[in-house]
C-alpha positions in Angstrom: 70.8 -26.2 -25.3 69.0 -24.0 -22.8 70.7 -23.4 -19.4 68.1 -21.3 -17.7 64.3 -21.4 -17.2 61.8 -19.1 -18.8 61.4 -15.9 -17.0 57.8 -16.5 -16.2 55.3 -19.4 -16.4 51.6 -18.7 -16.4 49.8 -20.0 -13.2 48.2 -23.4 -13.5 44.6 -23.4 -12.3 43.1 -26.3 -10.3 40.8 -28.7 -12.0 37.6 -27.0 -10.8 38.9 -23.5 -11.7 40.0 -24.8 -15.1 36.5 -26.2 -15.7 34.9 -22.9 -14.7 37.2 -20.9 -17.0 36.5 -22.9 -20.1 32.7 -23.3 -19.6 32.2 -19.7 -18.7 34.2 -18.6 -21.8 32.2 -20.9 -24.0 28.9 -19.4 -22.6 30.2 -15.8 -23.2 31.7 -16.3 -26.7 29.0 -18.4 -28.4 25.4 -17.7 -29.3 22.9 -18.4 -26.6 19.5 -18.3 -28.3 17.9 -21.2 -30.3 14.3 -22.2 -30.9 12.7 -25.4 -32.1 11.2 -23.5 -35.1 14.6 -22.9 -36.6 15.9 -25.0 -39.5 17.5 -28.2 -38.4 20.7 -27.2 -40.2 20.9 -24.1 -38.1 20.2 -26.0 -34.9 23.0 -28.5 -35.7 25.4 -25.7 -36.4 24.5 -24.0 -33.2 25.4 -27.0 -31.0 28.4 -28.0 -33.1 29.8 -24.6 -32.6 29.5 -24.9 -28.8 31.3 -28.3 -28.7 34.1 -27.2 -31.1 34.6 -23.9 -29.2 34.9 -25.7 -25.9 37.4 -28.2 -27.4 39.5 -25.3 -28.8 39.7 -23.5 -25.4 40.8 -26.7 -23.7 43.4 -27.5 -26.3 44.7 -23.9 -26.2 45.1 -24.0 -22.4 46.8 -27.4 -22.4 49.2 -26.4 -25.2 50.2 -23.3 -23.3 51.2 -25.4 -20.3 53.1 -27.9 -22.4 55.1 -25.2 -24.1 55.9 -23.1 -21.1 57.1 -25.9 -18.8 60.7 -26.9 -19.7 61.5 -30.2 -21.4 64.3 -31.9 -19.4 66.0 -33.4 -22.4 66.5 -29.9 -23.9 68.1 -28.5 -20.8 71.7 -28.3 -19.7 72.8 -31.4 -17.7 73.1 -29.3 -14.5 69.6 -27.8 -14.8 68.1 -31.2 -15.8 69.8 -32.9 -12.8 68.7 -30.1 -10.4 65.1 -30.5 -11.5 65.4 -34.3 -11.1 66.7 -33.7 -7.5 64.0 -31.2 -6.6 60.9 -32.5 -8.4 61.6 -36.1 -9.4 62.1 -36.4 -13.1 59.7 -39.3 -13.5 56.9 -37.6 -11.7 57.4 -34.4 -13.7 57.4 -36.2 -17.0 54.3 -38.2 -16.0 52.4 -35.1 -15.1 53.1 -33.4 -18.5 52.3 -36.7 -20.2 48.9 -36.8 -18.5 48.1 -33.2 -19.6 49.1 -34.1 -23.2 46.9 -37.2 -23.1 43.9 -35.2 -21.7 44.4 -32.8 -24.7 44.2 -35.6 -27.2 41.2 -37.2 -25.5 39.3 -33.8 -25.5 39.9 -33.5 -29.2 38.7 -37.0 -29.9 35.6 -36.6 -27.8 34.7 -33.4 -29.6 35.3 -35.0 -33.0 33.1 -37.9 -32.3 30.2 -35.9 -30.9 30.3 -33.3 -33.7 29.9 -36.3 -36.1 26.8 -37.4 -34.1 25.3 -33.9 -33.9 25.5 -33.7 -37.7 22.8 -36.4 -37.9 20.6 -35.0 -35.1 17.0 -34.8 -36.2 15.6 -32.4 -33.5 16.6 -29.7 -31.2 16.2 -32.0 -28.2 18.5 -34.7 -29.6 21.2 -32.2 -30.6 21.1 -30.6 -27.2 21.5 -33.9 -25.4 24.5 -34.8 -27.6 26.0 -31.4 -26.8 25.5 -31.9 -23.0 27.1 -35.4 -23.3 30.1 -34.0 -25.1 30.6 -31.3 -22.6 30.1 -33.7 -19.7 32.8 -36.1 -21.0 35.3 -33.3 -21.6 34.5 -32.0 -18.1 35.2 -35.5 -16.7 38.5 -35.6 -18.5 39.5 -32.3 -16.9 38.4 -33.3 -13.4 40.6 -36.4 -13.6 43.7 -34.1 -14.1 43.3 -32.7 -10.5 46.6 -34.2 -9.2 48.8 -33.4 -12.2 47.5 -29.8 -12.3 48.1 -29.3 -8.6 51.7 -30.8 -8.9 52.5 -28.6 -11.9 51.4 -25.5 -10.0 53.7 -26.4 -7.1 56.6 -26.9 -9.5 55.9 -23.6 -11.2 55.9 -21.7 -7.9 59.2 -23.4 -6.9 60.9 -22.7 -10.3 60.1 -19.0 -10.0 62.1 -18.9 -6.8 65.2 -20.8 -8.1 68.3 -18.7 -8.6 69.5 -18.0 -12.2 72.7 -20.0 -12.5 74.6 -19.9 -15.8 76.7 -23.1 -16.1 78.9 -21.7 -18.8 80.2 -18.6 -17.1 83.1 -18.1 -14.6 82.0 -19.6 -11.3 83.3 -20.0 -7.8 81.7 -23.0 -5.9 81.7 -23.1 -2.1 81.2 -26.4 -0.4 82.0 -28.1 3.0 80.4 -29.2 6.2 77.4 -27.2 7.6 78.2 -24.1 9.7 81.8 -23.7 8.5 81.4 -20.1 7.2 80.4 -20.6 3.5 77.4 -18.2 3.6 79.5 -15.6 5.4 82.2 -15.8 2.7 79.7 -15.2 -0.1 78.2 -12.2 1.8 81.7 -10.7 2.0 82.8 -11.0 -1.6 79.4 -10.4 -3.3 76.3 -8.3 -2.7 74.3 -11.4 -1.9 72.4 -11.4 1.4 72.3 -15.1 2.5 70.9 -15.8 6.0 73.7 -16.6 8.5 72.8 -18.4 11.7 74.9 -20.3 14.4 73.3 -23.6 13.6 73.7 -26.3 10.9 71.7 -26.4 7.7 70.8 -22.7 7.7 71.3 -22.8 3.9 68.8 -25.3 2.4 69.2 -24.4 -1.3 71.6 -22.9 -3.8 72.3 -19.2 -3.6 74.1 -17.1 -6.2 76.0 -13.8 -5.8 77.9 -11.8 -8.5 81.2 -9.9 -8.3 83.8 -8.3 -10.7 87.4 -9.4 -10.9 89.8 -8.2 -13.6 87.0 -6.5 -15.5 85.1 -9.8 -15.8 81.8 -10.9 -14.3 81.9 -13.8 -11.9 79.2 -15.8 -10.1 79.7 -17.3 -6.7 77.5 -20.2 -5.8 76.8 -21.1 -2.1 75.8 -24.7 -1.6 74.1 -26.3 1.4 76.2 -28.3 3.8 77.2 -31.9 3.1 77.5 -34.7 5.6 79.8 -37.7 5.2 77.5 -40.6 4.3 76.7 -42.6 1.2 75.1 -41.0 -1.8 72.0 -43.1 -1.5 71.3 -41.8 2.0 71.7 -38.1 1.1 68.6 -35.9 1.2 67.4 -33.3 -1.3 69.3 -30.5 0.4 72.7 -32.3 0.1 71.9 -33.6 -3.4 71.7 -30.0 -4.6 75.4 -29.5 -3.6 76.4 -32.8 -5.2 74.7 -31.8 -8.4 76.4 -28.4 -8.5 79.8 -30.0 -7.9 79.3 -32.6 -10.6 78.1 -30.4 -13.4 79.4 -26.9 -12.9 82.8 -26.1 -14.5 84.2 -23.9 -11.6 86.8 -23.3 -9.1 86.1 -25.2 -5.8 86.6 -23.6 -2.4 86.4 -26.4 0.2 85.9 -24.8 3.7 87.2 -26.3 6.8 86.8 -25.2 10.5 90.0 -26.0 12.4 88.4 -24.7 15.6 85.7 -27.4 15.4 83.0 -24.8 16.4 80.9 -26.2 13.6 80.4 -29.4 15.6 82.5 -31.7 13.4 86.1 -32.8 14.0 89.0 -32.1 11.7 89.2 -35.9 10.9 85.6 -35.9 9.8 86.1 -32.9 7.6 89.2 -34.5 6.0 87.2 -37.7 5.5 84.4 -35.7 3.7 87.0 -34.1 1.4 88.3 -37.6 0.5 84.8 -38.8 -0.1 83.8 -36.0 -2.6 87.3 -35.6 -4.0 86.4 -37.4 -7.3 84.0 -34.5 -8.0 87.0 -32.0 -7.9 88.7 -33.6 -10.9 90.0 -31.2 -13.5 88.9 -28.2 -11.4 91.2 -25.8 -9.5 90.7 -26.4 -5.7 91.3 -24.1 -2.8 91.5 -25.5 0.7 90.1 -22.6 2.7 90.9 -22.9 6.5 88.2 -20.6 7.9 88.0 -19.1 11.5 91.7 -18.5 11.7 91.0 -15.9 14.4 90.0 -18.8 16.7 92.6 -21.5 15.6 95.5 -21.5 13.1 97.1 -24.4 11.4 100.4 -24.0 13.2 98.6 -24.0 16.5 97.2 -27.5 15.9 98.8 -30.7 17.2 101.4 -32.0 14.8 99.5 -35.1 13.9 96.3 -33.2 13.0 98.2 -30.5 11.2 100.0 -33.1 9.1 96.6 -34.6 8.3 95.4 -31.3 6.9 98.7 -30.7 5.0 98.4 -34.1 3.4 95.5 -32.8 1.4 97.7 -30.1 -0.1 100.8 -32.2 -0.6 98.9 -34.9 -2.5 100.8 -35.4 -5.8 97.7 -36.4 -7.7 95.9 -33.1 -7.1 96.9 -29.5 -7.2 95.3 -28.0 -4.1 96.2 -24.5 -2.8 96.0 -23.7 0.9 94.7 -20.5 2.2 93.9 -19.4 5.8 91.2 -16.8 6.3 88.6 -15.5 8.7 85.2 -14.2 7.7 84.9 -12.5 11.1 88.0 -10.4 10.9 88.0 -10.4 7.0 91.6 -11.7 7.0 92.7 -13.5 3.9 89.3 -13.3 2.2 90.4 -11.3 -0.8 93.6 -13.4 -1.1 91.5 -16.6 -1.3 89.2 -15.1 -3.8 92.0 -13.9 -6.0 93.8 -17.3 -5.9 90.6 -19.1 -7.0 89.8 -16.6 -9.8 93.4 -16.7 -11.2 93.5 -20.5 -11.1 90.2 -20.8 -12.9 91.2 -18.2 -15.5 94.4 -20.1 -16.2 92.6 -23.4 -16.6 90.0 -21.9 -19.0 92.7 -20.3 -21.1 94.6 -23.6 -21.2 91.5 -25.5 -22.3 90.8 -23.0 -25.0 94.3 -23.3 -26.4 94.0 -27.1 -26.6 90.6 -26.9 -28.2 89.8 -27.0 -31.9 89.2 -23.2 -32.1 92.9 -22.5 -31.2 94.1 -24.4 -34.3 91.7 -22.4 -36.6 93.2 -19.1 -35.1 96.8 -20.3 -35.4 96.3 -21.2 -39.0 95.6 -17.6 -39.8 98.8 -16.4 -38.1 102.3 -16.3 -39.6 105.4 -15.9 -37.5 108.4 -14.6 -39.4 111.8 -16.3 -38.6 114.9 -14.3 -39.5 117.6 -16.0 -41.6 121.3 -16.0 -40.9 123.4 -13.6 -42.9 126.8 -15.2 -41.9 128.4 -17.8 -39.7 128.8 -15.6 -36.7 126.7 -16.6 -33.8 124.9 -13.7 -32.2 123.4 -14.6 -28.9 120.5 -12.5 -27.5 121.8 -9.8 -25.1 119.6 -8.1 -22.5 121.1 -4.8 -21.4 121.2 -4.5 -17.7 118.7 -2.0 -16.5 120.8 0.6 -14.6 118.1 3.3 -14.8 116.9 4.7 -11.5 113.3 4.6 -10.6 111.6 8.0 -11.0 111.6 9.9 -7.8 110.2 13.4 -7.7 112.2 14.3 -4.6 115.5 13.2 -6.2 117.5 16.4 -7.1 119.7 14.5 -9.6 116.8 13.1 -11.6 116.2 14.0 -15.3 114.3 17.3 -15.7 111.0 16.8 -17.5 108.9 19.2 -19.6 106.5 19.5 -16.7 109.3 20.6 -14.4 110.4 23.3 -16.9 106.7 24.4 -17.2 106.4 24.8 -13.4 109.6 26.8 -13.2 108.4 29.3 -15.8 104.9 30.0 -14.3 102.9 26.9 -14.9 100.3 26.0 -17.5 98.8 28.9 -19.5 101.9 31.1 -18.9 104.8 29.0 -20.2 105.1 28.2 -23.9 106.8 25.0 -24.7 110.0 25.4 -26.8 109.5 23.2 -29.8 112.6 24.5 -31.7 115.1 22.7 -29.4 114.0 19.4 -30.9 114.6 20.5 -34.5 116.9 18.0 -36.3 119.3 20.3 -38.4 122.8 20.0 -39.7 123.9 22.8 -37.4 122.2 23.3 -34.0 122.9 27.1 -34.3 120.3 27.2 -37.0 117.4 26.2 -34.6 116.7 29.7 -33.4 117.1 31.6 -36.7 114.3 34.0 -37.4 113.5 32.2 -40.7 115.2 28.8 -40.9 116.9 27.8 -44.1 114.6 25.8 -46.3 116.3 24.6 -49.5 119.8 24.5 -50.9 121.3 26.4 -48.0 119.4 29.6 -49.0 117.0 31.7 -47.0 113.9 33.5 -48.1 115.6 36.7 -47.3 118.2 35.9 -50.0 115.5 36.4 -52.6 114.4 39.9 -51.5 115.5 42.8 -53.8 117.0 45.6 -51.7 116.0 48.3 -54.3 112.3 47.2 -54.3 111.1 50.5 -52.8 112.9 52.7 -55.2 111.6 50.7 -58.2 108.0 50.9 -56.8 108.3 54.8 -56.5 109.5 55.0 -60.1 106.6 52.9 -61.3 104.0 55.1 -59.5 105.5 58.3 -61.1 105.3 56.7 -64.5 101.6 55.9 -64.0 100.9 59.5 -62.9 102.5 60.8 -66.0 100.6 58.6 -68.4 97.3 59.5 -66.7 98.1 63.2 -67.0 98.9 62.8 -70.8 95.4 61.3 -71.3 96.6 57.9 -72.3 93.8 56.1 -70.5 91.1 58.5 -71.9 91.9 57.4 -75.4 91.4 53.7 -74.3 88.0 54.5 -72.8 86.8 56.3 -75.9 87.9 53.7 -78.3 85.0 51.3 -77.6 83.4 50.0 -80.8 79.8 50.8 -81.5 77.2 48.1 -81.8 77.1 46.9 -85.4 74.0 45.7 -87.4 74.6 42.0 -86.8 75.0 42.3 -83.0 71.8 44.4 -82.9 69.8 41.7 -84.8 71.1 39.0 -82.4 70.1 41.0 -79.4 66.6 41.7 -80.8 66.1 38.0 -81.6 67.1 37.0 -78.1 64.7 39.5 -76.6 61.9 38.2 -78.9 62.6 34.6 -77.8 62.5 35.7 -74.1 59.2 37.4 -74.7 57.6 34.4 -76.4 58.8 32.1 -73.5 57.3 34.5 -71.0 54.0 34.6 -72.9 53.9 30.8 -73.2 54.6 30.5 -69.5 51.8 33.0 -68.6 49.3 31.2 -70.9 50.2 27.8 -69.4 49.7 29.2 -65.9 46.3 30.7 -66.8 45.2 27.4 -68.4 46.2 25.4 -65.3 44.4 27.9 -63.1 41.2 27.5 -65.1 41.7 23.7 -65.2 42.1 23.4 -61.4 39.5 25.9 -60.3 36.7 24.7 -58.0 33.6 23.8 -60.0 30.0 23.6 -58.8 28.1 20.5 -59.9 25.6 21.1 -62.6 22.7 19.9 -60.5 23.6 22.4 -57.8 23.8 25.3 -60.2 20.9 27.7 -60.6 20.3 28.9 -64.2 17.5 31.3 -65.0 15.8 31.7 -68.4 16.2 35.5 -68.1 20.0 35.1 -67.7 20.2 33.0 -70.9 18.1 35.5 -72.8 20.4 38.4 -71.8 23.5 36.4 -72.8 21.9 35.6 -76.2 21.0 39.3 -76.8 24.5 40.3 -75.9 25.9 38.2 -78.7 23.2 39.3 -81.2 20.8 36.3 -81.2 17.0 36.7 -80.7 15.9 34.5 -77.7 12.2 34.8 -78.3 11.7 31.4 -79.8 13.6 29.8 -76.9 11.6 31.7 -74.3 8.3 30.5 -75.9 9.4 26.9 -76.0 10.5 27.1 -72.4 7.1 28.5 -71.4 5.3 25.7 -73.2 7.5 23.1 -71.4 6.9 24.8 -68.0 3.1 24.9 -68.6 3.2 21.2 -69.4 4.9 20.5 -66.1 2.6 22.8 -64.2 4.8 25.7 -63.5 4.8 29.3 -64.8 7.9 30.4 -66.7 9.3 33.8 -66.1 10.0 35.8 -69.3 12.2 38.9 -69.8 14.0 40.0 -66.7 14.1 37.9 -63.5 10.9 38.3 -61.5 11.4 40.5 -58.5 11.0 38.8 -55.2 10.7 41.8 -52.9 7.7 41.6 -50.7 6.9 45.3 -51.2 6.4 45.0 -55.0 2.9 46.0 -56.1 0.9 45.7 -59.3 2.2 48.9 -60.7 5.8 47.6 -60.8 4.6 44.4 -62.5 2.8 46.5 -65.2 5.9 48.6 -65.7 8.0 45.5 -66.2 5.5 44.2 -68.8 5.7 47.4 -70.7 9.5 47.4 -70.6 9.5 43.9 -71.9 7.2 44.8 -74.8 9.3 47.8 -75.7 12.4 45.6 -75.8 10.8 43.0 -77.9 9.6 45.7 -80.4 13.1 47.2 -80.5 14.6 43.9 -81.3 12.0 43.2 -84.0 12.8 46.5 -85.8 16.5 46.0 -85.5 16.5 42.4 -86.8 13.9 42.4 -89.6 16.2 40.5 -91.9 16.7 37.7 -89.3 15.1 34.5 -90.4 13.3 33.0 -87.3 10.5 30.5 -87.8 8.6 31.3 -84.6 8.9 35.1 -84.6 5.1 35.7 -84.6 4.7 33.1 -81.9 7.3 34.8 -79.7 5.6 38.1 -79.9 2.5 36.8 -78.2 2.6 36.9 -74.5 1.7 33.8 -72.6 -1.4 34.1 -70.5 -0.9 33.8 -66.8 -2.9 31.0 -65.2 -6.2 32.0 -63.8 -7.4 31.5 -60.3 -8.9 28.1 -61.0 -5.6 26.9 -62.5 -3.8 28.0 -59.3 -6.2 26.0 -57.2 -5.8 23.0 -59.4 -2.0 23.2 -59.1 -2.2 23.5 -55.3 -4.4 20.4 -55.0 -2.4 18.4 -57.5 0.1 17.4 -54.8 3.1 19.5 -56.1 5.6 21.2 -53.8 7.6 24.4 -54.2 11.0 22.8 -54.7 12.5 19.9 -56.6 13.2 16.4 -55.1 16.8 17.4 -54.2 15.7 20.7 -52.6 16.7 23.0 -55.5 14.9 25.4 -57.7 12.6 24.0 -60.4 13.9 24.0 -64.0 13.1 22.5 -67.4 14.8 19.3 -66.5 13.8 19.0 -62.9 10.2 19.6 -62.0 8.4 20.1 -58.7 8.4 17.3 -56.2 5.1 15.4 -55.7 3.5 15.4 -52.2 1.3 12.7 -50.8 -2.4 13.5 -51.0 -3.1 12.1 -47.5 -1.2 11.4 -44.3 -0.5 7.6 -44.2 0.3 7.6 -40.5 -3.3 8.7 -39.7 -4.9 6.6 -42.3 -7.8 4.6 -40.9 -8.2 6.9 -37.9 -11.2 9.2 -38.8 -11.5 11.0 -35.5 -9.0 13.1 -33.6 -9.6 11.2 -30.4 -8.3 7.9 -32.0 -5.3 9.7 -33.4 -4.4 11.1 -29.9 -4.9 7.6 -28.4 -2.6 6.0 -30.9 0.2 8.5 -30.1 -0.2 7.8 -26.3 0.0 4.1 -26.8 3.1 4.5 -28.9 4.8 6.6 -26.3 3.8 4.0 -23.6 5.4 1.2 -25.5 8.7 3.1 -25.7 9.0 3.7 -21.9 10.2 0.2 -21.0 12.7 0.1 -23.8 14.1 3.6 -22.9 14.2 2.6 -19.2 16.5 -0.4 -20.0 18.6 1.8 -22.4 17.8 -0.4 -25.4 18.5 0.8 -28.9 15.5 -1.1 -30.3 13.3 -4.1 -29.6 16.0 -6.5 -30.8 18.6 -5.1 -28.3 19.4 -7.7 -25.6 19.8 -6.3 -22.1 21.8 -8.4 -19.6 20.0 -7.7 -16.4 22.0 -10.1 -14.2 25.8 -10.3 -14.4 25.9 -13.5 -12.4 22.8 -15.6 -13.2 21.9 -18.3 -10.8 21.6 -21.0 -13.4 25.3 -20.4 -14.3 26.7 -20.5 -10.8 24.3 -22.6 -8.7 25.1 -26.1 -9.9 24.0 -28.4 -12.7 20.8 -27.9 -14.6 18.2 -30.6 -14.7 16.2 -32.0 -17.6 13.1 -30.0 -18.3 11.4 -27.7 -20.8 14.2 -25.2 -20.9 15.0 -25.7 -24.6 15.9 -22.1 -25.5 19.6 -22.5 -24.7 
């Protein structure tokens, strides 16, 4: 069950603002262009989408309100009663109920009109149905003018209410107006409640917080209460009554014996008797404030007896405390009494609750058994120890005193040996204490150890001089045949492992190297011919076939070495290249007479270069100098074809017409560029606030484009 309100509730707009929000959002979030020439299914979907979108927005807004505002039945009784006092529970529930009803009506209207739009036979009929649906939903929203205004006032007031936790430790201050309640809360907490010398300065509940015994406490200041029937109390007084009735707290009832508050002592006692039933099962403190002006013993005996009768009542346990918020006398004493009494009551309630039994069931208290018939009564030794006094010369000397006598901390070393528990106290300061069997480590030391060590060293020198250790060094066995074979086998295994590792690394290096795609590689016929010659194969037949294929595709194949591309090559260099090629071919023919090649005679013949007429024919055939992808031509990829005429200028025989067409094209682009449009289909919103959206209701007419 929730005890506090939500930290923030969204503002509730008025009916007109609500209508502007939902209609404007519908206009911005849905398509805006429709024409009579569209298919009827598209027209229906266009207007159905607008109606459903408006319904969704209204439902979303109303659902947000219903979820954010608290439900009284789910709140703590104190919070629910306080809202009933401040806002009238029936009025509050009625406003939320009207909002919920409006949400359901909007959904029903949208559902009905969408069903009608599905059967619309024209754009005009679908548009009229859409307008009717929006008009009915707008009427529903306008009728919620009063509930929306009321909920906005409730939201603003809830945001200003103090955060009171009904389940925590609480001190509740009550009494007549102007008796010093707000001054007390300002003294014991950090609250800053307004204090004025007139009644009903405090008109609502105020909360302050303080710490006592490492616990967090809240102190609630209530408005003043007058002594009249409950039915005649106003909203200010009913807040105090609600807090007294529902908060489990310690009550501090303030009285002013000096009567400076404007109410007599008899009236204050009568008010206490009137609201006394609200103090049941709560620790109560009778705080007699303004003791600097009038004390209880200074009152007349009859009036003092009237005040004491409240404390001496056998039916209630009331504690009396005199205090003054002006001189701050007795303030802390009254606070401590109230806190201690409340803590004691809360602990007592918890021990009587069901949780205490569950804890006690897990505990076991051991009871000692009698070992004989002798009665042994508990004995408490009289405490004859003196209280520690640093100035007493006869007091027991502590380790700190000894430390200060010997130079203080960092100079004096504490004597730990004096606390050793040994059979004989004389053993405490031995150099090496006895450890086992009454024997010391020194008992195991050989007194002749040095003489024996010298004799051992002399014996070692004698053995070294006689060459005893030289014989041991030269007696190492030589490696036999079996050990040598094992060693060589191990070396061979290591060599094979290293070779295998190197081959694997080389294989991976080749596998993961960067490869150029085949279509991006440039392969020349001359390179392939050289590679074939290097391995002993005659490439003449391949060259001849490549030249035939190239001639068929309209290109001239290069034979022999790669054609030189330098601009300064002349005809003499070309002739020298031809002679070299002929010599190479003759040399290969002499060297490989025995090679069986079917097209040997054909490869010996040189292909004729195309004549001048052939070059002109190739140039006019619409072939480019590169392939379609921009690479060099090859046997698989031929030259790209070029269009024989410019299609952009087709139909314009004269240059004047061509120039005029370009000018008209540039002129058509100026307006689009000025409006920063990407293309002709780009919509430019020239007016951010169009008059038709903000200047009232549109009338019937020929505007059928929206």
